[in-house]
C-alpha positions in Angstrom: 57.8 16.5 117.1 58.7 20.2 117.3 61.2 21.1 120.0 62.6 24.6 119.6 63.4 27.7 121.6 62.9 31.3 120.5 64.8 34.1 122.2 62.7 37.0 123.3 65.3 38.9 125.4 69.1 38.4 125.7 70.3 41.4 127.7 71.4 41.4 131.3 70.4 43.8 134.1 69.6 46.8 131.9 68.0 46.9 128.4 70.0 48.4 125.5 69.0 49.3 122.0 67.8 46.2 120.2 68.2 44.0 123.3 65.7 43.3 126.0 66.0 41.6 129.4 66.0 37.9 129.5 63.1 35.8 128.2 62.7 32.7 126.1 59.8 30.7 124.6 60.1 27.0 124.3 57.8 25.1 121.9 57.5 21.4 122.6 54.9 19.7 120.4 52.9 23.0 120.1 52.8 23.5 123.9 54.5 26.7 124.9 56.7 27.2 128.0 57.9 30.8 128.9 61.3 30.8 130.5 61.9 34.0 132.5 59.9 37.1 131.8 62.0 40.3 131.7 60.5 43.7 131.1 59.0 44.0 127.7 58.3 40.3 127.2 54.8 40.7 126.0 55.9 43.3 123.4 58.4 40.8 122.2 55.8 38.1 121.8 53.7 40.5 119.7 56.8 41.5 117.6 57.7 37.9 116.8 54.1 36.8 116.1 53.4 34.6 119.2 50.1 34.5 120.9 50.5 35.0 124.6 47.3 33.1 125.4 48.9 29.9 124.1 51.4 29.9 127.0 50.3 27.7 129.8 53.5 27.3 131.7 55.9 30.0 133.1 59.3 29.2 134.7 61.0 32.0 136.7 64.7 31.4 137.6 65.1 34.0 140.3 63.9 37.3 141.6 66.3 39.8 140.0 64.1 42.2 138.0 65.6 41.5 134.6 64.2 38.0 134.9 60.6 38.7 136.0 59.6 42.4 135.9 57.6 41.7 132.7 55.4 39.0 134.5 52.8 41.2 136.1 52.2 43.0 132.8 51.8 39.8 130.9 49.4 38.3 133.4 47.4 41.5 133.5 47.1 41.6 129.8 45.9 38.0 129.6 43.2 38.9 132.2 42.1 41.9 130.1 42.0 39.8 127.0 39.6 37.3 128.6 41.8 34.4 129.4 40.0 31.8 131.5 42.2 28.7 131.4 44.7 28.3 134.3 48.3 29.5 134.2 51.0 27.3 135.9 53.9 29.3 137.3 57.0 27.8 138.7 59.3 30.0 140.7 60.7 31.1 144.1 58.1 31.2 146.9 58.4 35.0 147.3 57.2 35.4 143.7 53.7 34.4 144.7 53.7 37.0 147.4 54.9 39.7 145.0 52.2 38.9 142.5 49.4 38.8 145.1 50.5 42.1 146.5 50.5 43.8 143.1 47.0 42.4 142.3 45.7 43.4 145.7 46.7 47.0 145.4 45.5 47.3 141.9 42.2 45.7 143.0 42.5 43.1 140.2 40.8 39.8 140.5 42.0 37.6 137.6 39.5 35.9 135.4 41.7 32.8 135.4 43.4 30.8 138.1 47.1 31.1 138.8 48.5 27.7 139.9 51.8 28.4 141.7 54.5 25.8 142.2 57.4 26.8 144.5 60.9 26.0 143.4 63.8 25.7 145.8 67.5 26.2 145.3 68.7 23.4 147.5 68.9 20.4 145.3 67.9 19.5 141.7 64.5 17.8 141.4 61.8 17.2 138.9 59.2 19.9 139.1 56.9 19.1 136.2 55.9 16.3 133.9 53.4 15.8 131.1 53.1 13.5 128.1 55.8 15.3 126.2 58.6 16.2 128.6 60.0 16.3 132.2 61.3 19.6 133.7 63.9 19.5 136.4 65.7 22.3 138.3 69.4 23.1 138.0 70.9 24.6 141.2 73.0 27.6 140.2 75.3 29.8 142.2 74.2 33.4 142.1 73.8 36.3 144.6 70.3 35.1 145.5 68.7 31.7 145.2 68.6 30.8 141.5 67.6 27.8 139.5 68.1 26.9 135.9 65.8 24.5 134.2 66.3 21.3 132.1 63.6 20.3 129.7 63.9 16.6 128.6 61.7 15.0 126.0 60.0 11.7 126.8 60.8 8.7 124.7 58.2 8.4 121.9 56.4 5.2 120.9 57.9 3.1 118.1 57.2 4.1 114.5 55.0 1.9 112.3 56.1 0.7 108.9 52.6 1.2 107.6 53.2 0.0 104.0 54.4 -3.4 105.2 51.6 -3.7 107.7 49.0 -3.0 105.0 50.7 -5.4 102.6 50.6 -8.2 105.1 47.0 -7.4 106.1 47.5 -6.4 109.7 44.4 -4.6 111.0 44.7 -1.1 112.3 43.2 -2.2 115.6 46.6 -3.8 116.3 48.7 -0.7 115.6 48.6 0.6 119.2 50.1 -2.6 120.5 52.9 -2.6 117.9 53.7 1.1 118.7 54.2 0.1 122.3 56.7 -2.5 121.3 54.6 -5.7 121.6 54.7 -8.7 119.3 51.4 -9.8 117.8 49.9 -13.3 118.1 46.6 -13.4 116.3 43.8 -15.9 117.2 44.6 -18.0 114.2 48.1 -18.5 115.5 49.8 -16.1 113.1 52.7 -14.1 114.7 53.9 -10.7 113.7 57.2 -9.7 115.3 57.4 -6.1 116.4 60.9 -5.7 115.0 59.7 -6.5 111.5 56.9 -3.9 111.4 58.2 -1.0 113.5 61.3 1.2 113.8 62.7 2.9 117.0 61.6 6.4 117.6 64.2 9.2 117.7 66.3 9.5 120.9 64.8 12.0 123.3 66.4 15.5 123.3 67.1 17.9 126.1 67.4 21.7 126.6 69.2 23.2 129.6 68.7 26.8 130.6 71.4 28.1 132.9 70.4 31.5 134.1 72.7 33.8 136.2 75.5 31.9 137.9 79.1 31.7 138.8 81.2 28.9 137.1 80.5 26.2 139.6 81.1 22.5 139.1 78.3 21.5 141.4 75.6 22.1 138.7 77.5 20.4 135.9 76.1 16.9 136.5 72.5 18.0 136.2 73.1 19.4 132.7 75.2 16.6 131.2 74.8 15.5 127.6 72.3 18.2 126.6 71.5 18.7 122.9 71.3 22.4 123.4 72.8 24.3 126.4 71.9 27.9 127.0 74.4 29.5 129.4 74.7 33.1 130.5 77.8 34.8 129.3 77.6 38.3 130.7 81.2 39.3 130.2 84.4 38.7 128.2 87.0 36.8 130.2 89.1 39.9 130.6 86.5 41.0 133.1 86.6 37.7 135.1 87.1 39.7 138.3 83.9 41.6 137.6 82.1 38.4 136.7 83.1 36.9 140.0 82.0 40.0 142.0 78.6 39.9 140.4 78.2 36.1 140.4 78.1 35.9 136.6 80.0 33.9 133.9 82.3 34.9 131.1 81.9 33.6 127.5 85.0 31.5 127.9 83.7 29.9 131.0 80.4 29.1 129.4 82.3 27.3 126.7 84.2 25.4 129.3 80.9 24.3 130.9 79.7 23.1 127.5 82.9 21.1 127.0 82.9 19.6 130.4 79.2 18.6 130.3 79.4 17.2 126.8 76.8 19.5 125.3 76.0 19.1 121.6 75.5 22.8 121.0 76.0 26.0 123.1 73.9 29.1 123.1 75.2 32.1 125.0 73.2 35.1 126.2 72.5 37.6 129.1 75.0 40.0 127.6 76.2 43.0 129.6 74.9 46.4 128.3 78.6 47.5 127.9 78.8 45.3 124.7 77.2 47.0 121.7 78.8 44.4 119.4 78.5 40.7 120.4 81.0 39.1 118.0 83.9 39.2 120.5 81.8 37.2 123.0 81.0 34.6 120.3 84.6 34.4 119.2 85.8 33.9 122.7 83.4 31.0 123.3 84.1 29.4 119.9 87.9 29.4 120.8 87.0 26.7 123.4 83.7 25.2 122.1 83.3 25.7 118.3 79.6 24.8 118.1 78.5 28.0 119.8 75.8 30.5 118.7 74.6 33.8 120.0 71.1 34.0 121.6 69.8 36.7 119.2 66.3 38.0 119.8 63.8 36.7 117.3 65.9 33.8 116.4 64.5 30.2 116.8 66.9 27.4 117.6 66.1 23.7 117.0 67.0 21.4 119.8 
């Protein structure tokens, strides 16, 4: 099953040449989840050959503009392009008010329904679930209420050893039972043990998205053991005082978070516009957590 994330924007508060404000597109089994929607997100979708109309879920971490100023434009374009299926939006309560106000004063009545689900920054909780994954919030420490998101795959059914089933004459009508882990006892008394005809499915994987935050141990437990951890790394550690003042994290601190929470791989982003070259941020993180990569726009990372 496909489980991957594409970076659409990796800059912090202000865009710079070749870097846009924060946005990511998660693909889980060909269902698309937009994570934050900074200015220019729809242009980035076009640039990297993604169809915006395939997105059915949008998650907004907080109400600083570099994380949602692209949302009204994206929703408006979907309206103009004839979308009729619902869009589910997860974000702070005030986001619904902001969207309604903008549509009110532009006299826009969307052709499709917006289904809004309020997130709260008080405690981590599950906010969405379907057949593929569960989404939970990560309570971060920023200047305003801010949540990250953890996307966890559901355990898949067992895999059939079809060649052996066919060789032993097991009818396809019994395959669903075997996939669910049951042994078979046929009317004639013949028994087929599940362990002989199936193998276990892959272990479920998880992706944690940690938006703007101070280094704060209170959110560590909710992101433990992730296969891929995205963590903001706005500054080099030499600017720790500035990071603390603005409620952000350094590259070194992001690597410490990955180490403490036992992440398999770390992806760093939300880079300050002061950094034209990103290699120093990568090297700083790698000095603590070697399996680190930069969140580069247009790149897709397997989870």
